[in-house]
PLY file of the C-alpha trace (Angstrom):
ply
format ascii 1.0
element vertex 377
property float x
property float y
property float z
element edge 376
property int vertex1
property int vertex2
end_header
-0.11 -0.09 -0.04
1.38 3.21 -0.98
2.62 5.52 1.96
0.18 8.44 1.27
-3.00 9.79 2.55
-6.13 9.12 0.53
-8.26 12.45 0.20
-10.51 11.57 3.06
-7.72 11.35 5.47
-6.28 14.48 4.18
-9.73 16.22 4.56
-9.85 14.85 8.07
-6.22 16.30 8.88
-6.99 19.87 7.80
-10.27 19.51 9.66
-8.71 18.50 12.98
-5.79 21.04 12.36
-8.47 23.97 11.81
-10.49 22.91 14.89
-7.44 22.41 17.20
-5.81 25.83 16.65
-8.95 27.48 17.45
-10.18 25.44 20.58
-7.31 23.12 21.60
-4.15 25.36 21.33
-1.39 25.93 23.38
-3.04 29.20 24.60
-5.85 26.73 26.22
-2.85 24.65 27.58
-1.50 27.65 29.38
-5.03 28.23 30.76
-5.97 24.94 32.07
-2.33 23.61 33.00
-2.33 22.06 36.76
-5.96 23.04 36.88
-8.79 20.68 38.37
-9.97 20.22 34.85
-6.71 19.87 32.86
-8.47 21.22 29.76
-11.76 23.40 28.90
-14.96 21.37 30.00
-16.47 22.30 26.80
-13.53 20.72 24.57
-14.48 17.14 24.81
-18.21 17.87 23.60
-17.10 19.89 21.13
-14.81 16.74 20.00
-17.58 14.46 20.02
-19.81 16.81 18.15
-17.21 16.75 15.48
-17.52 12.61 15.30
-14.04 12.03 16.84
-14.94 9.83 19.68
-16.91 7.42 17.18
-13.89 6.93 14.52
-12.93 3.69 15.76
-16.39 2.35 16.56
-18.01 0.13 14.13
-20.99 1.56 12.34
-23.15 -1.16 13.59
-22.62 0.15 17.30
-23.23 3.78 16.32
-19.66 4.60 15.27
-17.94 5.88 11.95
-15.68 2.73 11.50
-12.98 5.14 9.74
-10.01 3.26 11.19
-6.63 3.96 12.35
-5.14 5.85 9.64
-8.03 8.38 10.00
-7.68 8.75 13.88
-3.91 9.01 13.68
-4.62 12.23 11.73
-6.50 13.53 14.37
-4.00 12.57 17.10
-0.87 13.66 14.93
-2.72 17.45 15.16
-3.29 17.13 18.85
0.35 16.61 19.20
1.06 19.83 17.55
-1.05 21.57 19.45
-0.41 19.72 22.91
-4.15 19.19 23.31
-5.24 17.65 26.41
-8.52 15.50 26.16
-9.89 12.02 26.77
-9.40 11.06 23.22
-6.76 8.22 23.60
-8.25 6.75 27.05
-11.69 6.93 25.59
-11.92 6.91 21.81
-8.96 4.97 21.31
-8.04 2.57 24.24
-11.39 2.21 25.56
-13.44 2.04 22.42
-10.61 -0.59 21.05
-10.79 -2.96 23.83
-14.29 -3.09 24.49
-14.80 -3.75 20.63
-12.06 -6.29 20.58
-13.09 -8.31 23.88
-16.72 -7.29 24.59
-19.81 -9.51 24.38
-22.54 -8.35 21.85
-24.37 -7.15 24.87
-21.69 -5.44 26.30
-20.75 -3.77 22.98
-24.35 -2.61 22.53
-24.55 -1.11 25.81
-21.11 0.56 25.91
-19.68 1.55 22.31
-22.67 3.95 21.51
-22.29 5.55 24.76
-18.69 6.35 23.98
-19.43 7.42 20.46
-22.08 10.05 21.90
-19.72 11.13 24.51
-21.87 9.87 27.46
-19.14 7.46 28.60
-15.38 8.20 29.40
-12.90 5.27 30.25
-9.52 4.59 31.29
-7.53 1.61 30.97
-5.72 0.42 33.96
-2.44 -1.80 33.46
0.60 -0.99 34.86
1.55 -1.34 38.86
5.08 0.06 38.91
6.99 3.08 37.53
7.81 1.21 34.24
5.46 -0.33 31.63
5.31 -3.97 32.38
2.15 -5.45 31.03
3.07 -9.22 32.03
3.69 -8.14 35.77
0.22 -7.88 36.37
-0.44 -8.77 40.30
-3.69 -7.35 40.87
-5.67 -10.23 42.28
-9.19 -11.17 40.79
-10.62 -13.88 43.40
-13.61 -15.69 42.35
-16.85 -15.50 44.69
-20.09 -16.92 44.55
-21.44 -13.89 42.49
-18.40 -12.78 40.45
-14.94 -11.62 41.42
-13.09 -9.77 44.03
-10.50 -7.26 43.13
-7.61 -6.56 45.38
-4.59 -4.36 44.41
-3.32 -1.37 42.94
-2.60 0.43 39.45
-0.18 3.43 38.80
-0.28 6.30 36.53
-3.53 5.50 34.66
-4.47 7.99 32.17
-7.42 9.87 32.85
-8.31 7.44 35.79
-9.22 10.33 37.85
-11.97 11.57 35.79
-13.14 8.44 33.80
-16.86 6.91 34.16
-15.50 3.43 33.82
-12.43 1.72 34.57
-11.09 -1.15 32.25
-8.67 -3.11 34.73
-6.32 -5.85 33.90
-6.11 -8.45 37.01
-4.68 -11.80 37.43
-7.05 -14.79 38.04
-4.55 -17.16 37.69
-0.66 -17.79 37.35
2.11 -15.54 38.75
4.03 -12.19 37.91
5.49 -12.77 34.28
2.87 -15.21 32.99
0.65 -13.98 29.81
-2.04 -16.61 30.78
-4.25 -16.11 33.81
-4.92 -12.41 32.92
-8.53 -11.05 33.09
-10.03 -7.98 31.85
-12.87 -6.21 33.93
-15.28 -3.20 33.90
-15.41 -1.52 36.92
-17.10 1.77 37.82
-14.89 4.43 39.02
-17.28 5.15 42.04
-17.50 1.58 43.10
-17.18 0.61 46.80
-13.43 -0.19 47.37
-12.09 1.95 44.76
-9.69 4.66 45.78
-8.33 7.25 43.31
-5.38 9.62 43.89
-4.78 12.26 41.20
-1.15 13.09 40.46
0.06 15.95 38.56
2.52 15.22 35.63
5.38 17.24 33.93
3.37 18.30 31.42
0.57 20.16 33.39
-1.67 17.27 33.16
-2.56 14.51 35.75
-2.65 10.78 35.85
-4.12 8.70 38.73
-2.98 5.93 41.04
-5.95 3.61 42.12
-6.36 1.30 44.70
-8.73 -1.76 44.71
-9.68 -2.82 48.04
-11.75 -5.96 47.83
-13.93 -4.53 45.04
-16.96 -6.74 44.28
-17.74 -7.01 40.59
-20.45 -9.27 38.99
-19.65 -11.98 36.33
-20.95 -9.93 33.70
-18.13 -7.42 34.62
-15.67 -9.65 32.79
-14.66 -8.40 29.35
-13.54 -11.28 27.20
-12.71 -14.56 28.36
-11.41 -15.45 31.84
-7.57 -15.91 32.10
-7.12 -15.09 28.29
-7.26 -11.37 28.28
-3.47 -10.75 27.44
-3.96 -11.01 23.75
-6.59 -8.62 23.66
-4.66 -6.09 26.15
-1.74 -6.64 23.96
-3.57 -5.75 20.85
-5.18 -2.54 22.58
-1.73 -1.45 23.97
-0.50 -1.79 20.08
-3.05 0.36 19.15
-2.37 3.13 21.98
1.34 3.05 21.11
0.91 3.62 17.50
-1.15 6.58 18.40
1.30 7.58 20.91
3.78 7.61 18.33
1.50 9.82 16.05
1.41 12.14 18.89
5.14 12.46 19.23
5.27 13.07 15.56
3.13 15.98 15.96
5.36 17.15 18.67
8.38 16.88 16.57
7.06 18.35 13.55
5.63 21.56 15.46
8.71 22.10 17.14
10.74 21.71 13.82
8.46 24.30 12.13
8.49 26.71 15.02
12.26 26.55 15.46
12.99 26.90 11.70
10.80 30.12 11.91
12.85 31.13 14.83
16.16 30.46 12.88
14.89 32.88 10.20
13.73 35.69 12.33
16.73 35.66 15.08
19.54 38.04 14.59
23.11 37.50 15.58
25.99 39.47 14.26
23.79 41.39 11.82
22.44 38.16 10.10
19.45 35.69 10.91
21.37 32.71 12.73
19.57 30.36 9.92
22.44 31.38 7.62
24.84 29.67 9.92
26.07 26.55 8.03
26.37 24.60 11.42
22.89 25.25 12.47
21.94 24.42 8.51
23.25 21.24 8.94
21.57 20.13 12.08
18.17 21.61 10.81
18.70 19.29 7.47
19.41 16.09 9.83
16.27 17.00 12.02
14.08 17.24 8.80
15.20 14.13 7.26
14.66 12.23 10.79
10.96 13.54 10.96
10.15 12.44 7.30
11.30 9.07 7.96
9.12 9.10 11.12
6.12 10.06 9.12
6.39 6.98 6.91
6.82 4.69 9.72
3.88 5.95 11.72
1.77 5.87 8.48
2.85 2.27 7.57
1.95 1.06 11.39
-1.44 2.56 11.04
-1.89 0.68 7.81
-0.93 -2.57 9.00
-3.08 -2.25 12.03
-6.14 -1.51 9.76
-5.36 -4.47 7.66
-4.85 -6.82 10.71
-1.26 -7.59 9.57
0.58 -10.09 11.48
3.40 -7.80 11.38
1.61 -5.14 13.06
2.98 -5.59 16.47
6.55 -5.30 15.14
5.80 -2.13 13.23
4.28 -0.81 16.36
7.50 -1.04 18.29
9.57 0.03 15.55
7.39 3.17 15.28
7.45 3.99 18.86
11.06 3.41 19.44
12.06 5.53 16.48
9.48 8.19 17.57
10.99 7.98 21.02
14.30 8.80 19.31
13.21 11.39 17.21
11.48 13.11 19.87
14.63 13.26 21.94
16.54 14.56 19.08
13.62 17.27 18.21
12.70 18.62 21.53
16.27 18.93 22.64
17.30 20.80 19.39
14.21 23.01 19.56
15.62 24.33 22.92
19.33 24.65 21.97
18.58 26.26 18.87
16.45 28.67 20.86
18.95 29.36 23.21
18.34 29.99 26.96
14.82 31.53 26.14
13.90 28.17 25.23
12.89 26.78 28.64
11.46 30.05 29.84
7.78 30.31 30.26
7.45 33.20 27.89
7.98 30.99 24.88
5.79 28.14 24.04
8.77 25.85 22.61
9.28 24.53 26.10
6.01 22.98 26.45
7.03 20.28 23.58
9.92 18.70 25.75
7.45 18.56 28.74
4.86 16.75 26.80
7.12 14.42 24.91
8.77 12.98 27.75
5.72 11.51 29.47
4.27 10.15 25.93
7.54 8.58 25.53
7.44 6.68 28.44
3.69 5.79 28.55
3.30 2.16 27.74
6.93 1.64 26.85
9.78 3.92 25.83
12.65 3.37 23.59
14.41 0.83 25.53
11.19 -1.44 25.97
10.04 -1.23 22.23
13.75 -1.95 21.09
13.85 -4.86 23.21
10.25 -6.18 22.43
11.12 -5.64 18.48
14.31 -7.72 19.24
12.61 -10.39 21.00
9.81 -10.89 18.14
12.17 -10.94 15.25
14.38 -13.77 16.93
17.34 -11.76 18.60
0 1
1 2
2 3
3 4
4 5
5 6
6 7
7 8
8 9
9 10
10 11
11 12
12 13
13 14
14 15
15 16
16 17
17 18
18 19
19 20
20 21
21 22
22 23
23 24
24 25
25 26
26 27
27 28
28 29
29 30
30 31
31 32
32 33
33 34
34 35
35 36
36 37
37 38
38 39
39 40
40 41
41 42
42 43
43 44
44 45
45 46
46 47
47 48
48 49
49 50
50 51
51 52
52 53
53 54
54 55
55 56
56 57
57 58
58 59
59 60
60 61
61 62
62 63
63 64
64 65
65 66
66 67
67 68
68 69
69 70
70 71
71 72
72 73
73 74
74 75
75 76
76 77
77 78
78 79
79 80
80 81
81 82
82 83
83 84
84 85
85 86
86 87
87 88
88 89
89 90
90 91
91 92
92 93
93 94
94 95
95 96
96 97
97 98
98 99
99 100
100 101
101 102
102 103
103 104
104 105
105 106
106 107
107 108
108 109
109 110
110 111
111 112
112 113
113 114
114 115
115 116
116 117
117 118
118 119
119 120
120 121
121 122
122 123
123 124
124 125
125 126
126 127
127 128
128 129
129 130
130 131
131 132
132 133
133 134
134 135
135 136
136 137
137 138
138 139
139 140
140 141
141 142
142 143
143 144
144 145
145 146
146 147
147 148
148 149
149 150
150 151
151 152
152 153
153 154
154 155
155 156
156 157
157 158
158 159
159 160
160 161
161 162
162 163
163 164
164 165
165 166
166 167
167 168
168 169
169 170
170 171
171 172
172 173
173 174
174 175
175 176
176 177
177 178
178 179
179 180
180 181
181 182
182 183
183 184
184 185
185 186
186 187
187 188
188 189
189 190
190 191
191 192
192 193
193 194
194 195
195 196
196 197
197 198
198 199
199 200
200 201
201 202
202 203
203 204
204 205
205 206
206 207
207 208
208 209
209 210
210 211
211 212
212 213
213 214
214 215
215 216
216 217
217 218
218 219
219 220
220 221
221 222
222 223
223 224
224 225
225 226
226 227
227 228
228 229
229 230
230 231
231 232
232 233
233 234
234 235
235 236
236 237
237 238
238 239
239 240
240 241
241 242
242 243
243 244
244 245
245 246
246 247
247 248
248 249
249 250
250 251
251 252
252 253
253 254
254 255
255 256
256 257
257 258
258 259
259 260
260 261
261 262
262 263
263 264
264 265
265 266
266 267
267 268
268 269
269 270
270 271
271 272
272 273
273 274
274 275
275 276
276 277
277 278
278 279
279 280
280 281
281 282
282 283
283 284
284 285
285 286
286 287
287 288
288 289
289 290
290 291
291 292
292 293
293 294
294 295
295 296
296 297
297 298
298 299
299 300
300 301
301 302
302 303
303 304
304 305
305 306
306 307
307 308
308 309
309 310
310 311
311 312
312 313
313 314
314 315
315 316
316 317
317 318
318 319
319 320
320 321
321 322
322 323
323 324
324 325
325 326
326 327
327 328
328 329
329 330
330 331
331 332
332 333
333 334
334 335
335 336
336 337
337 338
338 339
339 340
340 341
341 342
342 343
343 344
344 345
345 346
346 347
347 348
348 349
349 350
350 351
351 352
352 353
353 354
354 355
355 356
356 357
357 358
358 359
359 360
360 361
361 362
362 363
363 364
364 365
365 366
366 367
367 368
368 369
369 370
370 371
371 372
372 373
373 374
374 375
375 376
């Protein structure tokens, strides 16, 4: 398949770009950073009205079924504008895992609610400071009427404001086993659920969540008991592909803003963009971003085609975009000089957002190792 966007994807990209520049810009980030809301309460309903919450949901359940390539255009533009929203947690992770693992009854109940903006979700996976989806220890003990959940999850994206938590728990086996993992739907306000909001370096928040003997019915089981790891892995692949797209947006916007600065900033009576050393660095930076664009698009195409190589392409994309994000954000600040880290300039916000995105669901080292393992190294 050609590594170019079709007309519909290009139109969606342009629509997202215009909308986010007006309603989800860095100006909005400045207004709501470190606030109780993290972003404008009007933003998500506007996104829902644009149809973005429905993109990955099949038409049979009230969605648009527009695929990963389509959603990727929106996520890339949100990366450019550093837009905070429940797009990843609800419209991507939540919609995907419910669609992949849910029963017909669960899908009929939950997916239309996600598409219409009536339900927000959060995926609770990791239990330590580092991404390790195999090391799930939160216990799911069988009871007469369902299951009892005991344990904790860390750094759950949007866990402090989601209506529904999708929790990976261990119903058998031990840490490191892929078999024995089950997925559960848990109301965020259920008895025994304790949620602690934690501020992050990018001005947003995540949640540490404790489950103290939380009772859930058998109907709360999402997918097959003890066989949830396969669905969880596929969902994390989808999430990492979109995190790579967000990083691509961050890199592209940081490059364009820095290029403009190089043209405007005067030193010794000339623009600093005329200095050959900076030109060489900018040329290398540009070429790395162009390579990253092709990787991300190929990754999304593979996911849409349910290609057996999709997990490999996801890890290649996330690892490469982590590398390019390091280059992009460091070069952006260095080429701006000392003002690059001052609050007066927007360019410093890109590195603050890039670092949490790189780490979420595995950074460069994790995905390099995963790629090596999957390809026989």
